[in-house]
C-alpha positions in Angstrom: -29.5 11.9 18.7 -26.1 9.8 19.3 -23.7 10.6 21.6 -19.6 10.3 20.8 -17.2 10.2 22.9 -13.5 10.0 22.9 -10.4 9.4 24.9 -6.9 10.3 24.7 -4.3 9.1 26.1 -0.8 9.5 25.3 2.0 7.1 24.9 4.9 6.5 26.8 6.7 3.3 25.7 9.6 2.3 27.5 12.9 1.8 25.5 12.5 -2.0 24.0 8.9 -0.9 23.1 10.3 2.1 21.5 13.0 0.1 19.3 10.1 -2.2 18.9 7.8 0.3 17.3 11.1 1.8 14.9 11.9 -1.8 13.6 7.8 -2.1 12.7 7.6 1.1 11.6 10.7 0.7 9.4 9.9 -2.8 8.1 6.5 -1.3 6.6 8.0 1.2 4.8 10.6 -0.7 3.1 7.4 -3.3 2.5 5.6 -0.8 1.1 8.5 1.3 -1.0 9.4 -1.9 -2.5 5.9 -3.0 -3.5 5.5 0.2 -5.0 8.6 0.6 -7.0 7.7 -3.1 -8.4 4.4 -1.7 -9.6 5.9 1.5 -10.9 9.2 0.1 -12.5 8.9 -4.0 -13.0 5.0 -4.4 -13.9 5.5 -5.1 -17.7 8.3 -8.1 -16.7 6.0 -9.6 -14.0 3.4 -9.8 -16.5 5.3 -11.4 -19.1 7.1 -13.6 -17.3 3.8 -14.5 -14.5 1.2 -14.0 -17.5 -1.2 -11.8 -15.1 -0.6 -8.3 -13.8 0.7 -7.3 -10.1 -1.9 -7.5 -7.5 -2.2 -7.3 -3.7 -2.3 -11.2 -3.6 0.9 -11.3 -5.8 2.6 -9.1 -3.8 1.3 -11.1 -0.2 2.8 -14.1 -1.7 6.4 -12.3 -2.3 6.2 -11.0 0.9 5.8 -14.5 2.6 8.7 -15.6 0.6 10.5 -12.7 1.9 9.3 -13.6 5.1 11.0 -16.6 5.3 14.3 -15.7 3.7 14.7 -12.9 6.0 14.6 -13.2 10.2 14.5 -9.6 10.8 11.4 -9.0 8.5 10.1 -12.3 10.1 10.6 -10.5 13.8 8.1 -7.5 13.0 4.4 -7.9 12.2 3.3 -9.3 9.7 -0.4 -7.8 9.8 1.0 -4.0 9.6 3.2 -5.5 6.5 -0.3 -6.7 4.8 -1.9 -3.4 5.3 1.0 -1.7 3.9 0.4 -3.6 0.5 -3.1 -3.3 1.2 -2.8 0.8 1.3 -0.8 0.8 -2.1 -3.3 -1.1 -3.7 -6.1 0.6 -3.2 -4.3 3.9 -3.7 -3.6 2.3 -7.3 -6.8 1.2 -7.8 -8.6 4.6 -6.4 -5.8 6.2 -9.3 -7.0 4.3 -12.2 -10.9 4.8 -11.4 -10.7 8.1 -10.2 -8.7 8.9 -13.9 -10.9 6.9 -16.0 -14.0 8.6 -14.5 -12.7 12.0 -15.7 -11.5 11.1 -19.2 -15.2 9.8 -19.6 -16.7 13.2 -18.2 -14.0 15.6 -20.4 -14.8 15.3 -23.7 -12.2 17.0 -25.9 -14.3 18.1 -28.3 -16.7 20.1 -26.2 -16.4 23.8 -26.3 -15.8 25.8 -22.9 -17.9 28.5 -22.1 -21.3 29.7 -24.4 -23.5 27.3 -24.4 
């Protein structure tokens, strides 16, 4: 039998740490929203110009370019920004596969009820 332990601790950041947390969260939220907008609105233009669809790798490359361009993005932790892109990519993959599975399982010609 395995015994699992957990510990709770409460963070009490000083004002400088609190500002750093807020900045990191804000940049990650911006990265996620920009990537979502790109996938939602600009995927056809991207595919026509690059020849491939939008993926985690393509958005990661663009994030690297953005970080080189803007100092305030470079100050934030890059791992969190990459994770925001991974989370978005995973959400799109799950949505696609779940929608396809539901589509394959339901037959519009099949009658419901009596068998």
